[in-house]
C-alpha positions in Angstrom: 0.1 0.0 0.1 1.0 3.7 -0.3 2.7 5.5 2.4 0.8 8.2 3.6 2.0 11.6 4.8 0.4 13.8 7.6 -1.6 15.8 5.1 -3.3 12.4 3.7 -1.7 12.3 0.2 0.4 9.6 -1.1 4.1 9.5 -1.9 4.0 11.3 -5.6 7.1 9.3 -7.4 5.3 5.8 -6.2 4.6 3.6 -9.4 1.4 1.5 -9.0 2.0 -2.1 -9.6 0.7 -3.0 -13.2 2.4 -6.3 -13.8 -0.8 -8.2 -14.1 -1.7 -6.2 -17.3 -0.9 -8.1 -20.5 -1.3 -7.3 -24.1 0.0 -9.9 -26.5 -0.4 -7.7 -29.4 2.0 -5.0 -28.5 5.5 -5.8 -28.4 8.4 -3.5 -26.7 10.5 -1.7 -28.8 14.4 -1.8 -27.9 15.1 1.6 -29.6 13.3 4.6 -31.1 15.7 5.4 -33.6 18.4 3.1 -35.6 21.5 5.1 -35.4 23.8 3.2 -37.6 20.9 3.1 -40.3 20.5 7.0 -40.2 24.3 7.3 -40.3 24.5 5.2 -43.4 21.8 7.4 -45.0 23.4 10.6 -44.1 26.7 9.5 -45.5 25.1 8.0 -48.9 23.1 11.4 -49.3 26.3 13.5 -49.0 28.2 11.1 -51.4 25.4 11.7 -53.9 25.6 15.5 -53.4 29.2 15.5 -54.2 29.0 13.1 -57.2 26.0 15.2 -58.7 27.9 18.6 -58.1 30.9 17.1 -59.8 28.7 15.8 -62.7 27.0 19.2 -63.1 30.4 21.0 -63.3 31.5 18.7 -65.8 28.5 19.1 -67.9 28.5 23.0 -67.4 32.1 23.2 -68.7 31.5 20.9 -71.6 28.3 23.1 -72.6 30.3 26.1 -72.2 33.2 25.2 -74.5 30.8 24.3 -76.8 29.3 27.7 -76.8 32.5 29.6 -77.1 33.5 27.4 -80.3 30.2 28.5 -81.6 30.8 32.1 -81.4 31.8 34.3 -84.5 35.2 36.1 -84.6 34.7 39.9 -84.3 34.2 41.9 -87.4 36.9 44.1 -88.7 34.9 47.3 -87.8 34.3 45.9 -84.1 36.0 48.3 -81.4 38.9 47.2 -79.6 39.2 47.0 -76.0 41.3 50.2 -76.0 38.7 51.9 -78.3 35.8 50.7 -76.0 37.1 52.8 -73.1 35.3 55.9 -71.9 36.5 59.2 -72.9 39.2 61.3 -70.8 39.2 62.2 -68.2 38.4 59.0 -66.6 36.8 58.5 -63.2 38.5 56.5 -60.7 37.4 52.9 -61.0 36.3 53.2 -64.4 37.7 51.1 -67.2 41.0 52.3 -68.2 41.8 54.5 -65.2 44.2 52.2 -63.5 46.3 51.5 -66.9 46.5 55.3 -67.3 47.4 55.6 -63.5 50.1 53.0 -63.7 51.8 54.5 -66.8 51.8 58.1 -65.0 53.6 56.7 -61.9 55.9 54.2 -63.9 54.3 51.0 -62.8 56.3 47.7 -64.2 53.0 46.0 -65.4 50.3 48.6 -66.7 48.4 45.5 -68.1 47.8 43.9 -64.6 44.2 45.0 -63.4 44.5 47.1 -60.2 42.0 47.2 -57.4 40.5 50.3 -56.1 42.6 50.4 -53.0 45.6 50.5 -55.1 44.4 53.4 -57.2 43.7 55.5 -54.0 47.0 54.8 -52.4 48.7 55.6 -55.8 46.6 58.8 -55.9 47.3 59.9 -52.6 51.0 59.6 -52.9 50.9 61.4 -56.2 49.0 64.4 -54.6 51.3 64.3 -51.6 54.1 64.4 -54.0 52.6 67.2 -55.9 51.9 69.3 -52.8 55.3 68.9 -51.5 57.5 69.3 -54.4 55.2 71.2 -57.1 53.2 69.6 -59.9 55.3 68.8 -62.9 54.2 68.3 -66.3 54.9 65.4 -68.8 58.4 67.0 -69.8 59.2 67.0 -65.9 59.2 70.8 -65.7 57.8 72.2 -62.3 54.4 74.0 -62.9 53.7 75.5 -59.6 55.5 75.7 -56.2 55.2 73.6 -53.2 52.1 74.3 -50.8 54.5 75.2 -48.1 56.4 77.7 -50.0 53.2 79.2 -51.5 51.5 79.7 -48.0 54.6 81.6 -46.6 54.7 83.6 -49.8 50.9 84.4 -49.7 51.4 85.3 -45.9 54.4 87.6 -46.8 52.4 89.4 -49.6 49.4 89.7 -47.5 51.3 91.1 -44.4 53.0 93.7 -46.8 49.7 94.7 -48.6 48.0 94.9 -44.9 50.8 97.2 -43.8 50.6 99.5 -46.7 47.0 99.6 -46.8 46.7 100.6 -43.0 49.4 103.2 -43.6 47.4 104.7 -46.7 44.1 104.5 -44.8 44.8 105.6 -41.3 42.8 108.5 -40.3 41.1 109.1 -43.8 37.7 107.4 -43.2 38.0 104.6 -45.8 36.5 101.2 -44.7 35.9 97.8 -46.3 32.4 97.1 -46.9 31.4 93.2 -46.7 28.2 91.9 -48.5 25.4 90.9 -46.2 22.6 88.4 -47.0 20.1 91.5 -48.2 22.7 92.6 -50.8 22.9 89.3 -52.7 26.7 89.7 -52.8 26.4 93.3 -54.1 28.7 95.9 -52.4 28.8 99.6 -52.9 31.9 101.6 -54.2 34.5 102.1 -51.7 34.9 105.8 -50.8 34.8 108.4 -48.1 32.2 107.9 -45.7 
């Protein structure tokens, strides 16, 4: 019999005796899943997938080679690759930009395709060189002055002009008139105020 607690309920984990119940039509199954058979099925399915992938790749290569043999040769009036490039100046990452850039920087292999990061790096190096040494034309002649020298020259000229302007205008009542938003950029003639 069941053991009782103080509150009158039986023990919860106690299983009743059912050994007297017999059903000849129902047999006991030893396992719910046949693991070796399942592993064999997964292995066979994987092998079949790999084989079918290989066959499809083989078939694709055969059909692709047949189609390339059927293509007629380019006509005599067809544009070459160089002629089909966009006009100058070419934007970065446009076809032909990397070839032109590699020629201008003297790369060893201009036919090798370059990636955009290479283009950016080479352009930045070229800009830095132009700013620090001055831009040069195709013959190697310097077209301008380095940026540092230009800034020093500008400051010196500005200081010289400001000194003469201040000396000439001191006490005469001349003033600079700046445009306002209401004037739409127009300014009046400078004169005595």
